[in-house]
SEMI-194747 format. One line per 8 residues: number of its first residue (from 0); for each residue y, x, z of C-alpha. Coordinates in nm, 2 decimals. Example, Ala and Ser with C-alpha at 12.3 -4.5 7.8 and 13.67 -1.06 7.14 Angstrom:
0) -0.45/1.23/0.78; -0.11/1.37/0.71
***
This chain:
0) 0.22/-1.64/1.04; 0.29/-2.01/1.11; 0.64/-2.14/1.05; 0.85/-2.13/1.36; 1.07/-2.43/1.45; 1.42/-2.37/1.34; 1.34/-2.08/1.11; 1.28/-2.04/0.74
8) 0.97/-1.87/0.59; 1.05/-1.59/0.35; 0.78/-1.49/0.10; 0.79/-1.11/0.07; 0.57/-0.91/-0.17; 0.51/-0.55/-0.09; 0.30/-0.26/-0.19; 0.03/-0.18/0.07
16) 0.12/0.12/0.29; 0.29/0.27/0.59; 0.63/0.23/0.43; 0.61/-0.14/0.55; 0.63/-0.01/0.90; 0.98/-0.16/0.99; 0.85/-0.50/0.87; 0.54/-0.49/1.08
24) 0.74/-0.38/1.38; 0.99/-0.66/1.33; 0.70/-0.91/1.30; 0.53/-0.78/1.61; 0.84/-0.78/1.83; 0.99/-1.11/1.71; 1.29/-0.95/1.55; 1.28/-1.18/1.24
32) 1.24/-1.49/1.46; 1.54/-1.39/1.67; 1.73/-1.42/1.34; 1.58/-1.75/1.25; 1.35/-1.64/0.98; 0.97/-1.60/0.95; 0.84/-1.34/0.71; 0.51/-1.38/0.53
40) 0.39/-1.06/0.35; 0.17/-1.06/0.04; 0.04/-0.72/-0.09; 0.07/-0.66/-0.46; -0.19/-0.47/-0.67; 0.08/-0.33/-0.90; 0.44/-0.36/-1.01; 0.37/-0.59/-1.30
48) 0.23/-0.86/-1.07; 0.51/-0.80/-0.82; 0.80/-0.82/-1.06; 0.68/-1.11/-1.28; 0.60/-1.32/-0.98; 0.94/-1.24/-0.82; 1.11/-1.34/-1.15; 0.90/-1.66/-1.16
56) 1.01/-1.76/-0.81; 0.67/-1.73/-0.65; 0.81/-1.48/-0.40; 1.16/-1.45/-0.25; 1.19/-1.08/-0.18; 1.02/-0.78/-0.33; 1.02/-0.45/-0.15; 1.01/-0.24/-0.46
64) 1.15/0.05/-0.64; 1.50/-0.02/-0.76; 1.40/0.12/-1.09; 1.17/-0.18/-1.13; 1.47/-0.42/-1.09; 1.68/-0.22/-1.33; 1.40/-0.20/-1.59; 1.33/-0.57/-1.60
72) 1.70/-0.65/-1.60; 1.75/-0.42/-1.90; 1.45/-0.56/-2.10; 1.26/-0.24/-2.04; 1.00/-0.39/-1.80; 0.63/-0.31/-1.83; 0.52/-0.68/-1.87; 0.67/-0.98/-2.06
80) 0.84/-1.24/-1.84; 0.87/-1.62/-1.88; 1.23/-1.63/-1.76; 1.53/-1.40/-1.81; 1.54/-1.17/-1.51; 1.84/-1.19/-1.29; 1.76/-0.95/-1.01; 1.97/-0.76/-0.76
88) 1.90/-0.52/-0.47; 2.05/-0.64/-0.13; 1.92/-0.37/0.11; 1.77/-0.02/0.09; 1.48/0.13/0.27; 1.39/0.49/0.17; 1.41/0.76/-0.09; 1.06/0.67/-0.22
96) 0.87/0.93/-0.01; 0.73/1.06/-0.34; 0.49/1.35/-0.34; 0.31/1.49/-0.64; -0.05/1.54/-0.53; -0.33/1.69/-0.73; -0.71/1.74/-0.70; -0.82/2.05/-0.52
104) -0.90/2.24/-0.84; -0.53/2.19/-0.96; -0.31/2.43/-0.77; -0.01/2.46/-1.01; 0.17/2.26/-1.28; 0.01/2.48/-1.54; -0.34/2.37/-1.42; -0.25/2.01/-1.52
112) -0.23/2.09/-1.89; -0.47/1.89/-2.09; -0.55/1.66/-1.79; -0.48/1.29/-1.69; -0.21/1.20/-1.44; -0.20/0.84/-1.31; 0.09/0.60/-1.28; 0.14/0.24/-1.17
120) 0.32/0.14/-1.49; 0.42/0.36/-1.78; 0.78/0.25/-1.82; 0.89/0.14/-1.47; 0.88/0.24/-1.10; 0.83/0.61/-1.04; 0.68/0.70/-1.38; 1.00/0.87/-1.49
128) 1.01/1.07/-1.17; 0.67/1.20/-1.25; 0.78/1.29/-1.60; 1.08/1.47/-1.47; 0.87/1.67/-1.22; 0.63/1.77/-1.48; 0.91/1.87/-1.72; 1.08/2.08/-1.44
136) 0.73/2.24/-1.39; 0.72/2.36/-1.74; 0.50/2.09/-1.90; 0.59/1.89/-2.21; 0.52/1.52/-2.25; 0.21/1.58/-2.46; 0.07/1.84/-2.22; -0.08/1.56/-2.00
144) -0.21/1.21/-2.06; -0.06/0.93/-1.86; -0.30/0.67/-1.73; -0.21/0.34/-1.56; -0.41/0.31/-1.24; -0.22/0.04/-1.03; -0.02/0.07/-0.71; -0.02/0.36/-0.47
152) -0.34/0.25/-0.28; -0.53/0.23/-0.61; -0.39/0.56/-0.73; -0.49/0.72/-0.40; -0.85/0.59/-0.43; -0.86/0.71/-0.79; -0.73/1.05/-0.70; -0.98/1.09/-0.42
160) -1.25/1.00/-0.66; -1.11/1.26/-0.90; -1.07/1.01/-1.17; -0.74/1.17/-1.25; -0.60/1.52/-1.19; -0.28/1.42/-1.01; -0.05/1.13/-0.93; 0.26/1.05/-0.73
168) 0.17/0.94/-0.38; 0.40/0.77/-0.13; 0.40/0.88/0.23; 0.19/0.86/0.44; -0.09/0.85/0.17; -0.05/1.22/0.09; -0.15/1.29/0.45; -0.49/1.14/0.37
176) -0.53/1.34/0.05; -0.42/1.67/0.20; -0.66/1.63/0.49; -0.94/1.63/0.23; -0.82/1.94/0.06; -0.60/1.80/-0.21; -0.28/1.99/-0.30; 0.09/1.88/-0.28
184) 0.26/2.03/-0.58; 0.61/1.89/-0.51; 0.83/1.66/-0.31; 1.04/1.46/-0.55; 1.36/1.48/-0.35; 1.34/1.86/-0.35; 1.36/1.85/-0.73; 1.58/1.54/-0.78
192) 1.82/1.55/-0.49; 1.95/1.21/-0.40; 1.71/0.93/-0.51; 1.69/0.56/-0.42; 1.34/0.44/-0.38; 1.24/0.11/-0.23; 1.50/-0.17/-0.20; 1.48/-0.54/-0.11
200) 1.51/-0.71/-0.45; 1.59/-1.08/-0.49; 1.68/-1.33/-0.76; 2.06/-1.38/-0.76; 2.03/-1.76/-0.77; 1.79/-1.77/-0.48; 2.01/-1.54/-0.29; 2.32/-1.76/-0.34
208) 2.12/-2.05/-0.21; 1.96/-1.87/0.09; 2.22/-1.65/0.23; 2.12/-1.70/0.59; 1.76/-1.61/0.52; 1.86/-1.28/0.35; 2.10/-1.20/0.63; 1.83/-1.28/0.89
216) 1.58/-1.06/0.70; 1.81/-0.77/0.68; 1.90/-0.79/1.06; 1.53/-0.81/1.15; 1.44/-0.52/0.93; 1.71/-0.31/1.07; 1.61/-0.40/1.43; 1.26/-0.28/1.33
224) 1.41/0.05/1.21; 1.61/0.10/1.53; 1.30/0.03/1.74; 1.10/0.28/1.53; 1.35/0.56/1.57; 1.35/0.52/1.94; 1.11/0.79/2.06; 1.03/0.58/2.37
232) 0.84/0.35/2.14; 0.64/0.62/1.95; 0.30/0.53/2.11; 0.34/0.16/2.05; 0.47/0.23/1.69; 0.16/0.43/1.61; -0.06/0.14/1.75; 0.12/-0.10/1.52
240) 0.07/0.13/1.22; -0.30/0.16/1.29; -0.33/-0.21/1.35; -0.21/-0.26/0.99; -0.39/0.04/0.85; -0.71/0.03/1.05; -0.88/0.31/0.85; -0.61/0.56/0.94
248) -0.72/0.81/1.20; -0.51/0.87/1.51; -0.41/1.23/1.41; -0.31/1.12/1.06; -0.11/0.83/1.21; 0.08/1.08/1.43; 0.15/1.30/1.12; 0.28/0.99/0.94
256) 0.52/0.92/1.22; 0.67/1.27/1.19; 0.71/1.22/0.81; 0.85/0.87/0.80; 1.08/0.91/1.11; 1.21/1.24/0.99; 1.59/1.23/1.07; 1.69/1.37/0.73
264) 1.40/1.26/0.50; 1.25/0.95/0.67; 1.34/0.58/0.65; 1.70/0.54/0.56; 1.89/0.46/0.89; 2.05/0.12/0.88; 1.87/0.04/0.56; 2.16/0.12/0.35
272) 2.15/0.18/-0.03; 2.22/0.54/-0.15; 2.46/0.49/-0.45; 2.41/0.85/-0.55; 2.04/0.80/-0.54; 2.08/0.50/-0.77; 2.27/0.71/-1.01; 1.97/0.95/-1.02
280) 1.75/0.65/-1.11; 1.98/0.54/-1.38; 2.00/0.90/-1.52; 1.62/0.92/-1.55; 1.61/0.58/-1.72; 1.88/0.68/-1.96; 1.67/0.99/-2.05; 1.32/0.83/-2.07
288) 1.36/0.45/-2.09; 1.28/0.26/-2.41; 1.46/0.12/-2.59; 1.73/0.36/-2.50; 2.04/0.21/-2.33; 2.37/0.33/-2.21; 2.33/0.14/-1.88; 2.61/0.05/-1.64
296) 2.69/0.20/-1.30; 2.49/0.13/-0.98; 2.69/-0.19/-0.88; 2.55/-0.39/-1.17; 2.22/-0.39/-0.98; 2.34/-0.42/-0.62; 2.50/-0.69/-0.41; 2.61/-0.55/-0.08
304) 2.77/-0.88/0.04; 2.46/-0.99/0.23; 2.42/-0.65/0.39; 2.78/-0.65/0.50; 2.73/-1.00/0.66; 2.43/-0.87/0.84; 2.63/-0.58/0.99; 2.79/-0.66/1.32
312) 3.16/-0.60/1.34; 3.26/-0.28/1.52
***
């Protein structure tokens, strides 16, 4: 997208998938431009690329798991960095939409014993969610082999090719797998309860210097959410989804709408951050993260001042 006069371009790096729907809607309907920002999206192949390039300043905002921000801030990141990370979450998005999906031959947790399960990164993102689900399902750490397979799109492709026995997929990718006879073993939130998935992560210094851009981005994103949750826009919303995911069949797109717009389990209304969900993320990192750390409370990793400035007074 070309720069619009009077607006500032924000470089946003995202994982490919339908969870970018509010951004696509905001772009399509000019919600960002109305708030004097232009958003340029770059897809990432994996979290290492996303986080190291965010830290290096090549991107302004990363729509990423808050666990990634915490991990790199605490020296537990998957990849080395050239600069000391100073990251913070300024807005929420969802609970991760995490579904444990297996090949057709694997119908229970017990069937995974001795098999490979895939992750994006072994020590960040949703790897610890997978570990906890398997633990709750009765499997020990050494009962499976963890294999790095890239971001969710790459993991879906590997799963469909049966290169691995199971992986965590993010909605609506499980819809594609289930349509081909793959099995859903669990929804993460059913096991974990509150969980904070994707947030808008930024470098603190960049945020201080670009407050108006962050506020404009949050307002545009939230306008996209409001538009999506209006049932009158359902048909147009699905058209926008399929425009950005051209290989998604119409029936799967309608299923995706029902999942991502679910009033209790869909996109977080108003894009707020679930502090209880962040506490769950921290609890998992305390249990599985290396080197082990005590870790602080949620507010060490969150700055709500931009979100509050983006919220109209009532």
